[in-house]
C-alpha positions in Angstrom: 96.3 98.4 107.2 97.5 98.4 103.7 95.2 100.4 101.3 95.3 101.6 97.7 94.1 105.3 96.8 93.0 104.8 92.9 93.4 108.0 91.2 91.8 109.1 87.7 93.8 111.9 85.2 91.7 114.7 84.5 93.9 117.3 82.6 91.2 120.2 82.9 90.0 119.8 86.7 93.2 117.9 88.1 93.5 114.2 89.5 90.4 113.0 91.1 90.3 110.5 93.9 87.7 107.5 92.9 88.0 105.1 95.6 90.3 103.7 98.0 90.0 99.6 98.3 91.9 97.8 101.3 94.1 95.2 100.9 93.1 91.7 101.9 95.6 89.2 101.0 97.6 87.3 103.5 100.0 85.8 100.6 102.0 89.0 99.7 103.6 87.3 96.5 99.9 87.8 95.2 100.1 91.4 95.0 101.4 92.8 91.8 100.7 96.0 89.8 98.8 93.7 87.6 96.8 92.5 90.2 96.1 95.4 92.0 94.8 97.2 88.2 92.5 94.3 87.6 91.1 94.4 90.9 90.4 98.2 90.5 88.7 97.4 87.1 86.5 94.4 88.8 85.5 97.0 91.3 84.9 100.2 89.6 84.3 98.8 85.9 86.2 97.7 82.9 85.2 101.5 81.2 88.2 102.7 83.7 90.9 103.6 81.1 94.2 101.5 82.9 96.1 104.3 81.7 94.3 107.0 83.2 94.0 105.8 86.5 97.0 105.3 88.9 97.3 104.2 92.6 98.9 105.0 95.8 99.7 102.8 98.4 98.7 104.2 101.8 98.6 102.9 105.3 95.3 103.6 107.3 96.0 103.5 111.0 93.4 101.2 112.6 93.0 103.2 115.3 92.3 106.7 114.3 91.4 106.2 110.7 94.0 108.2 109.4 95.9 107.9 106.1 99.6 108.0 105.7 101.3 108.1 102.5 104.1 105.4 102.1 107.3 105.8 100.2 106.8 107.6 97.1 108.1 104.4 95.0 104.4 102.8 96.0 103.0 105.2 93.2 102.4 103.9 90.5 101.7 106.5 87.6 101.7 104.5 84.7 
């Protein structure tokens, strides 16, 4: 299963994981960087500043639950 780990930048304490959302859309043409960031805004609230939030695309093994980081090109670090 593909998912996105969302982080918020915190210059004092270091970046913090704020949530993991699974990708459930079947039509991959609908999956864009903008749609992913809009999605997290809807879930976590509009108070999240898009410039301070980034995501990493991951794969979750459905049997073990292990989270595997994908290719670094899947990082969105604005």
